[in-house]
C-alpha positions as semicolon CSV with decimal commas, in nm:
position;residue;x (nm);y (nm);z (nm)
1;X;12,059;3,212;7,353
2;X;12,267;3,057;7,076
3;X;12,043;2,751;7,078
4;X;11,726;2,962;7,061
5;X;11,865;3,143;6,757
6;X;11,951;2,812;6,594
7;X;11,589;2,712;6,644
8;X;11,481;3,036;6,468
9;X;11,270;3,135;6,767
10;X;11,156;3,496;6,783
11;X;11,344;3,681;7,058
12;X;11,204;3,986;7,236
13;X;11,394;4,211;7,475
14;X;11,220;4,377;7,769
15;X;11,322;4,656;8,003
16;X;11,212;4,974;8,181
17;X;11,350;5,326;8,203
18;X;11,242;5,670;8,322
19;X;11,258;6,018;8,170
20;X;11,216;6,352;8,344
21;X;10,944;6,573;8,199
22;X;11,208;6,847;8,182
23;X;11,470;6,635;8,009
24;X;11,656;6,861;7,763
25;X;12,008;6,905;7,629
26;X;12,245;7,072;7,872
27;X;12,415;7,292;7,610
28;X;12,285;7,535;7,350
29;X;12,409;7,802;7,110
30;X;12,430;8,155;7,251
31;X;12,497;8,500;7,105
32;X;12,839;8,621;7,223
33;X;12,726;8,980;7,167
34;X;12,499;8,947;7,472
35;X;12,725;9,018;7,768
36;X;12,476;9,031;8,056
37;X;12,133;8,911;8,167
38;X;12,019;9,276;8,185
39;X;12,112;9,338;7,820
40;X;11,930;9,021;7,716
41;X;11,622;9,128;7,909
42;X;11,621;9,474;7,749
43;X;11,656;9,327;7,400
44;X;11,398;9,055;7,463
45;X;11,651;8,774;7,433
46;X;11,716;8,460;7,635
47;X;12,044;8,379;7,811
48;X;12,011;8,005;7,781
49;X;11,787;7,712;7,718
50;X;11,460;7,729;7,906
51;X;11,350;7,381;8,005
52;X;10,987;7,276;7,999
53;X;10,776;7,295;8,312
54;X;10,727;7,000;8,543
55;X;11,095;6,926;8,594
56;X;11,030;6,689;8,883
57;X;10,757;6,497;8,706
58;X;10,870;6,197;8,511
59;X;10,748;5,918;8,291
60;X;10,832;5,555;8,345
61;X;10,841;5,356;8,023
62;X;10,826;4,979;7,986
63;X;10,894;4,845;7,638
64;X;10,947;4,508;7,475
65;X;11,123;4,440;7,147
66;X;10,997;4,627;6,843
67;X;10,630;4,582;6,923
68;X;10,520;4,947;6,923
69;X;10,189;4,869;7,089
70;X;10,346;4,718;7,400
71;X;10,445;5,033;7,586
72;X;10,347;5,111;7,943
73;X;10,382;5,479;8,029
74;X;10,268;5,635;8,353
75;X;10,352;5,945;8,556
76;X;10,567;5,892;8,861
77;X;10,456;6,054;9,185
78;X;10,781;6,021;9,379
79;X;11,134;6,145;9,330
80;X;11,326;5,835;9,436
81;X;11,442;5,530;9,246
82;X;11,200;5,446;8,965
83;X;11,225;5,079;9,064
84;X;11,016;5,170;9,369
85;X;10,735;5,290;9,140
86;X;10,691;4,965;8,947
87;X;10,566;4,676;9,156
88;X;10,507;4,314;9,063
89;X;10,130;4,359;9,033
90;X;10,165;4,649;8,787
91;X;10,428;4,472;8,579
92;X;10,245;4,138;8,569
93;X;9,925;4,310;8,454
94;X;10,115;4,471;8,164
95;X;10,306;4,149;8,094
96;X;9,982;3,955;8,053
97;X;9,888;4,186;7,766
98;X;10,234;4,144;7,614
99;X;10,194;3,767;7,608
100;X;9,884;3,803;7,394
101;X;10,082;3,994;7,128
102;X;10,414;3,812;7,098
103;X;10,463;3,525;6,857
104;X;10,399;3,169;6,980
105;X;10,708;2,978;7,096
106;X;10,901;3,303;7,130
107;X;11,162;3,401;7,391
108;X;11,143;3,709;7,615
109;X;11,471;3,836;7,760
110;X;11,457;4,036;8,085
111;X;11,669;4,112;8,389
112;X;11,613;4,001;8,748
113;X;11,446;4,316;8,879
114;X;11,233;4,245;9,185
115;X;10,908;4,320;9,002
116;X;11,006;4,066;8,733
117;X;11,087;3,805;8,997
118;X;10,793;3,755;9,231
119;X;10,812;3,393;9,337
120;X;10,513;3,163;9,293
121;X;10,584;3,035;9,642
122;X;10,761;3,253;9,895
123;X;10,994;3,025;10,091
124;X;11,104;3,167;10,429
125;X;11,469;3,258;10,469
126;X;11,685;3,274;10,780
127;X;11,585;3,638;10,809
128;X;11,212;3,558;10,817
129;X;11,001;3,577;11,131
130;X;10,986;3,259;11,337
131;X;10,607;3,257;11,302
132;X;10,635;3,266;10,921
133;X;10,873;2,970;10,931
134;X;10,634;2,773;11,149
135;X;10,338;2,860;10,928
136;X;10,521;2,742;10,615
137;X;10,609;2,411;10,780
138;X;10,249;2,362;10,897
139;X;10,113;2,426;10,546
140;X;10,353;2,163;10,412
141;X;10,255;1,913;10,684
142;X;10,613;1,901;10,811
143;X;10,633;1,818;11,185
144;X;10,837;2,036;11,418
145;X;10,859;2,105;11,788
146;X;10,733;2,438;11,920
147;X;11,056;2,468;12,118
148;X;11,266;2,474;11,798
149;X;11,470;2,789;11,747
150;X;11,485;2,966;11,409
151;X;11,805;2,791;11,303
152;X;11,642;2,451;11,360
153;X;11,326;2,553;11,176
154;X;11,530;2,681;10,884
155;X;11,716;2,351;10,857
156;X;11,381;2,178;10,812
157;X;11,278;2,437;10,552
158;X;11,598;2,384;10,353
159;X;11,536;2,009;10,349
160;X;11,185;2,048;10,204
161;X;11,193;2,364;9,992
162;X;11,164;2,331;9,611
163;X;11,490;2,257;9,432
164;X;11,429;2,538;9,179
165;X;11,276;2,881;9,233
166;X;10,966;2,943;9,024
167;X;10,862;3,296;8,922
168;X;10,512;3,421;8,845
169;X;10,619;3,584;8,517
170;X;10,791;3,265;8,400
171;X;10,478;3,062;8,475
172;X;10,257;3,317;8,296
173;X;10,481;3,292;7,991
174;X;10,496;2,912;8,001
175;X;10,117;2,889;7,995
176;X;10,123;3,093;7,672
177;X;10,395;2,883;7,512
178;X;10,662;3,150;7,568
179;X;11,003;3,113;7,734
180;X;11,152;3,373;7,971
181;X;11,531;3,404;7,959
182;X;11,694;3,610;8,234
183;X;12,012;3,808;8,181
184;X;12,310;3,735;8,405
185;X;12,347;3,996;8,682
186;X;12,521;4,323;8,587
187;X;12,524;4,250;8,213
188;X;12,283;4,506;8,073
189;X;12,508;4,530;7,765
190;X;12,347;4,204;7,651
191;X;12,011;4,378;7,616
192;X;11,984;4,581;7,292
193;X;11,703;4,787;7,441
194;X;11,970;4,984;7,629
195;X;12,074;5,131;7,293
196;X;11,709;5,205;7,216
197;X;11,674;5,398;7,544
198;X;11,977;5,608;7,451
199;X;11,816;5,692;7,117
200;X;11,482;5,780;7,277
201;X;11,635;5,999;7,547
202;X;11,862;6,172;7,297
203;X;11,568;6,257;7,073
204;X;11,360;6,384;7,365
205;X;11,645;6,602;7,492
206;X;11,668;6,778;7,153
207;X;11,294;6,804;7,078
208;X;11,131;6,829;7,420
209;X;10,848;7,082;7,400
210;X;10,523;6,900;7,481
211;X;10,680;6,568;7,589
212;X;10,469;6,358;7,354
213;X;10,683;6,058;7,262
214;X;10,705;6,025;6,881
215;X;10,716;5,696;6,702
216;X;11,090;5,715;6,651
217;X;11,203;5,360;6,733
218;X;11,210;5,189;6,394
219;X;11,263;4,820;6,311
220;X;11,598;4,921;6,162
221;X;11,704;5,069;6,497
222;X;11,615;4,744;6,670
223;X;11,801;4,536;6,410
224;X;12,115;4,745;6,459
225;X;12,090;4,718;6,837
226;X;12,041;4,341;6,826
227;X;12,337;4,298;6,590
228;X;12,550;4,489;6,840
229;X;12,442;4,260;7,125
230;X;12,508;3,945;6,920
231;X;12,865;4,070;6,871
232;X;12,895;4,121;7,249
233;X;12,768;3,768;7,310
234;X;13,022;3,627;7,064
235;X;13,306;3,817;7,233
236;X;13,204;3,674;7,572
237;X;13,188;3,318;7,438
238;X;13,533;3,359;7,282
239;X;13,673;3,506;7,603
240;X;13,529;3,219;7,805
241;X;13,691;2,970;7,567
242;X;14,028;3,145;7,590
243;X;14,014;3,147;7,970
244;X;13,943;2,772;7,976
245;X;14,229;2,709;7,733
246;X;14,475;2,908;7,944
247;X;14,372;2,789;8,289
248;X;14,309;2,418;8,223
249;X;14,679;2,321;8,175
250;X;14,776;2,466;8,515
251;X;14,501;2,291;8,712
252;X;14,630;1,982;8,893
253;X;14,377;1,711;8,974
254;X;14,488;1,579;9,310
255;X;14,365;1,219;9,310
256;X;14,530;0,884;9,357
257;X;14,621;0,851;8,990
258;X;14,776;1,195;8,947
259;X;15,025;1,221;9,228
260;X;15,235;1,012;9,464
261;X;15,353;1,070;9,818
262;X;15,698;1,151;9,683
263;X;15,557;1,471;9,534
264;X;15,436;1,590;9,871
265;X;15,687;1,457;10,130
266;X;16,050;1,572;10,154
267;X;16,332;1,319;10,138
268;X;16,464;1,272;10,494
269;X;16,690;0,973;10,423
270;X;17,001;1,180;10,464
271;X;16,918;1,342;10,797
272;X;17,180;1,410;11,066
273;X;17,030;1,138;11,292
274;X;17,190;0,855;11,087
């Protein structure tokens, strides 16, 4: 990332989130003079915040950088994890449109979600069906005996599988002169879009009436979020340097030049057997 910035390459950040159609603030001002629901009903008052209808309906939003035209919003039909709603086909279709809008020679930062990471060639694993292993070997023209068990087939696969995993999204980007950079696992704090999601959800919670997303994410908001992430990156680089500085002196390189047998074997010259 540091090298890309030195090269003055445009960097975009990509991510997804979801928002309930009934997303509102959980607290509101109330009149302490109203002591019961019955009194409120008689006086035509409310006893709390009334959330919008469609509480279980939600929107899934995919966004990249500050490009306001690159949003994918659709209504979820299920109540489980939103990652189940977005599949590789849906994401790749949207991503193809994104690649037509971003600057040439730019960098797109994303995580390793499954729908970002469909492999160009699916290599069987030890958990794959035996028939799938055999089919892969046949397609590669790799000989094997039909009597081979899965462990033997997998050994052949490991010997012939590609050295590096290739992803469909990475290849799509490469063909457009764009580089995909993937975040390390469990480090969402290195993606400034997380701060943008907090801003969006906070605004919606306070102004949710029709659930029409306003154009509230400004370039200034993105600049502030990116500055925050650059500081986090710098802290991690400094921490990594400090760890190396502290640990390196206590690491002993056990080779022929760095130790002798006298360091490892006790002196037995003065034993009781003499």
